[in-house]
DSSP file (Angstrom, degrees, kcal/mol; ACC not computed):
  #  RESIDUE AA STRUCTURE BP1 BP2  ACC     N-H-->O    O-->H-N    N-H-->O    O-->H-N    TCO  KAPPA ALPHA  PHI   PSI    X-CA   Y-CA   Z-CA
    1    1 A M     >        0   0    0      0, 0.0     4,-2.1     0, 0.0     5,-0.1   0.000 360.0 360.0 360.0 -38.4    0.1    0.0    0.0
    2    2 A L  H  >  +     0   0    0      2,-0.2     4,-1.9     1,-0.2     5,-0.1   0.803 360.0  54.2 -70.8 -26.8    2.8    2.3    0.8
    3    3 A K  H  > S+     0   0    0      2,-0.2     4,-2.3     1,-0.2     5,-0.2   0.947 106.5  51.7 -72.2 -43.0    4.4    1.8   -2.5
    4    4 A R  H  > S+     0   0    0      1,-0.2     4,-2.3     2,-0.2     5,-0.2   0.937 109.9  51.4 -60.6 -45.9    1.1    2.7   -4.4
    5    5 A S  H  X S+     0   0    0     -4,-2.1     4,-1.9     1,-0.2    -1,-0.2   0.884 108.1  50.8 -56.1 -39.7    0.9    5.9   -2.3
    6    6 A L  H  X S+     0   0    0     -4,-1.9     4,-2.7     2,-0.2    -1,-0.2   0.894 108.2  52.4 -66.3 -40.8    4.4    6.9   -3.2
    7    7 A A  H  X S+     0   0    0     -4,-2.3     4,-2.4     1,-0.2    -2,-0.2   0.908 110.3  48.0 -59.9 -42.1    3.7    6.3   -6.9
    8    8 A K  H  X S+     0   0    0     -4,-2.3     4,-2.4     1,-0.2    -1,-0.2   0.885 111.0  51.4 -65.4 -36.2    0.7    8.6   -6.7
    9    9 A E  H  X S+     0   0    0     -4,-1.9     4,-2.7    -5,-0.2    -2,-0.2   0.881 111.0  47.8 -66.3 -41.2    2.7   11.2   -4.9
   10   10 A E  H  X S+     0   0    0     -4,-2.7     4,-2.2     2,-0.2    -2,-0.2   0.911 111.9  48.9 -64.5 -41.0    5.4   11.1   -7.6
   11   11 A Y  H  X S+     0   0    0     -4,-2.4     4,-3.1    -5,-0.2    -2,-0.2   0.941 111.9  49.3 -65.6 -44.7    2.9   11.3  -10.3
   12   12 A R  H  X S+     0   0    0     -4,-2.4     4,-3.1     1,-0.2     5,-0.3   0.956 111.3  49.3 -59.0 -46.6    1.2   14.3   -8.6
   13   13 A L  H  X S+     0   0    0     -4,-2.7     4,-1.9     2,-0.2    -1,-0.2   0.876 112.1  49.0 -59.5 -36.5    4.5   16.1   -8.1
   14   14 A F  H  X S+     0   0    0     -4,-2.2     4,-2.7     2,-0.2     5,-0.3   0.957 111.8  49.2 -60.0 -56.5    5.4   15.4  -11.8
   15   15 A Y  H  X S+     0   0    0     -4,-3.1     4,-3.3     1,-0.2     5,-0.3   0.929 111.7  47.4 -53.1 -50.5    2.1   16.8  -12.9
   16   16 A V  H  X S+     0   0    0     -4,-3.1     4,-1.4    -5,-0.2    -1,-0.2   0.914 114.3  48.3 -60.9 -38.5    2.3   19.9  -10.8
   17   17 A A  H  X S+     0   0    0     -4,-1.9     4,-0.9    -5,-0.3    -2,-0.2   0.956 117.5  39.4 -64.5 -49.1    5.8   20.6  -12.0
   18   18 A V  H  < S+     0   0    0     -4,-2.7     3,-0.2     1,-0.2    -2,-0.2   0.855 114.3  51.2 -70.1 -38.4    5.0   20.1  -15.7
   19   19 A S  H  < S+     0   0    0     -4,-3.3    -1,-0.2    -5,-0.3    -2,-0.2   0.790 113.8  46.7 -79.9 -18.4    1.6   21.9  -15.7
   20   20 A R  H  < S+     0   0    0     -4,-1.4     2,-0.3    -5,-0.3    -1,-0.2   0.632  82.0 106.4 -93.2 -12.2    3.1   25.1  -13.9
   21   21 A A     <  +     0   0    0     -4,-0.9     3,-0.1    -3,-0.2     4,-0.1  -0.495  38.2 171.4 -72.4 124.1    6.2   25.5  -16.0
   22   22 A K        +     0   0    0      1,-0.3     2,-0.3    -2,-0.3    -1,-0.2   0.721  69.3  13.4 -98.3 -35.7    5.6   28.5  -18.4
   23   23 A E  S    S+     0   0    0      1,-0.2    -1,-0.3     0, 0.0     0, 0.0  -0.994 119.0  15.3-140.0 147.7    9.1   28.6  -19.8
   24   24 A R        +     0   0    0     -2,-0.3     2,-0.6     1,-0.2    -1,-0.2   0.959  62.5 175.9  59.0  61.6   12.2   26.5  -19.8
   25   25 A L        -     0   0    0     -3,-0.1     2,-0.5    -4,-0.1    -1,-0.2  -0.897  11.4-163.9 -93.6 122.9   10.8   23.2  -18.8
   26   26 A F        -     0   0    0     -2,-0.6     2,-0.5     2,-0.0     0, 0.0  -0.918  10.4-175.9-112.7 124.5   13.6   20.6  -19.0
   27   27 A I        -     0   0    0     -2,-0.5     2,-0.5     2,-0.0    -2,-0.0  -0.990  12.9-151.3-124.6 126.7   12.8   16.9  -19.0
   28   28 A S        -     0   0    0     -2,-0.5    -2,-0.0     0, 0.0     0, 0.0  -0.871  11.2-174.7-103.8 125.9   15.8   14.5  -19.0
   29   29 A I        -     0   0    0     -2,-0.5     3,-0.1     1,-0.2    -2,-0.0  -0.937  16.6-150.6-125.0 108.5   15.2   11.1  -20.6
   30   30 A P  S    S+     0   0    0      0, 0.0     2,-0.4     0, 0.0    -1,-0.2   0.869  80.0   1.4 -41.2 -54.0   18.2    8.7  -20.1
   31   31 A E        +     0   0    0      2,-0.0     2,-0.4     0, 0.0     0, 0.0  -0.987  63.4 174.0-148.3 132.8   17.7    6.8  -23.4
   32   32 A L        -     0   0    0     -2,-0.4     5,-0.1    -3,-0.1    -3,-0.0  -0.984  37.3-111.3-145.9 124.3   15.1    7.3  -26.0
   33   33 A A     >  -     0   0    0     -2,-0.4     4,-2.9     1,-0.1     3,-0.4  -0.213  24.8-122.1 -55.5 137.7   15.2    5.3  -29.3
   34   34 A E  H  > S+     0   0    0      1,-0.2     4,-3.4     2,-0.2     5,-0.2   0.907 111.9  53.7 -51.8 -45.8   16.0    7.4  -32.4
   35   35 A V  H  > S+     0   0    0      1,-0.2     4,-1.0     2,-0.2    -1,-0.2   0.916 112.0  44.5 -59.8 -42.1   12.6    6.4  -34.1
   36   36 A K  H  > S+     0   0    0     -3,-0.4     4,-1.0     2,-0.2    -1,-0.2   0.887 113.5  50.8 -66.7 -39.3   10.7    7.6  -31.0
   37   37 A Q  H >X S+     0   0    0     -4,-2.9     4,-1.6     1,-0.2     3,-1.5   0.968 108.4  51.0 -67.6 -40.8   12.7   10.7  -30.8
   38   38 A N  H 3< S+     0   0    0     -4,-3.4     4,-0.5     1,-0.3    -1,-0.2   0.803 106.3  57.2 -58.2 -27.9   12.2   11.5  -34.4
   39   39 A S  H 3< S+     0   0    0     -4,-1.0    -1,-0.3    -5,-0.2    -2,-0.2   0.675 115.5  34.0 -82.2 -16.3    8.4   11.1  -33.9
   40   40 A I  H XX S+     0   0    0     -3,-1.5     3,-1.7    -4,-1.0     4,-0.8   0.493  89.5  93.2-112.8  -6.9    8.2   13.7  -31.2
   41   41 A N  G >< S+     0   0    0     -4,-1.6     3,-1.1     1,-0.3    -2,-0.1   0.884  80.8  59.7 -55.5 -43.8   10.8   16.2  -32.3
   42   42 A H  G 34 S+     0   0    0     -4,-0.5    -1,-0.3     1,-0.2    -2,-0.1   0.675 102.3  57.2 -63.5 -12.9    8.3   18.4  -34.2
   43   43 A L  G <4 S+     0   0    0     -3,-1.7     2,-0.3     1,-0.1    -1,-0.2   0.779 113.4  29.5 -82.2 -28.5    6.3   18.8  -30.7
   44   44 A F  S << S-     0   0    0     -3,-1.1     2,-0.6    -4,-0.8    -1,-0.1  -0.889  75.5-116.4-134.8 156.2    9.2   20.3  -28.8
   45   45 A D        -     0   0    0     -2,-0.3     2,-0.3    -3,-0.0    -3,-0.1  -0.867  51.8-170.6 -81.7 131.1   12.3   22.4  -29.1
   46   46 A S        -     0   0    0     -2,-0.6     2,-0.4    -5,-0.1    -5,-0.0  -0.951  24.9-157.5-131.9 150.0   14.9   19.8  -28.1
   47   47 A I        -     0   0    0     -2,-0.3     2,-0.6     0, 0.0    -2,-0.0  -0.990  10.4-156.3-125.5 129.4   18.5   19.7  -27.3
   48   48 A N              0   0    0     -2,-0.4    -2,-0.0     1,-0.1     0, 0.0  -0.914 360.0 360.0-105.7 128.2   20.5   16.4  -27.6
   49   49 A T              0   0    0     -2,-0.6    -1,-0.1     0, 0.0     0, 0.0   0.312 360.0 360.0-120.1 360.0   23.7   16.3  -25.4
């Protein structure tokens, strides 16, 4: 039960952070397949490092 509560809290924190960002929202994704990256590039300004 505690694990489910933590998952809900993490989701809530993520939602609050993303929904309130007006500028400069950074999301780090450790690995993303090139095919998937190409399919979402048009939705975002992205920086690959």
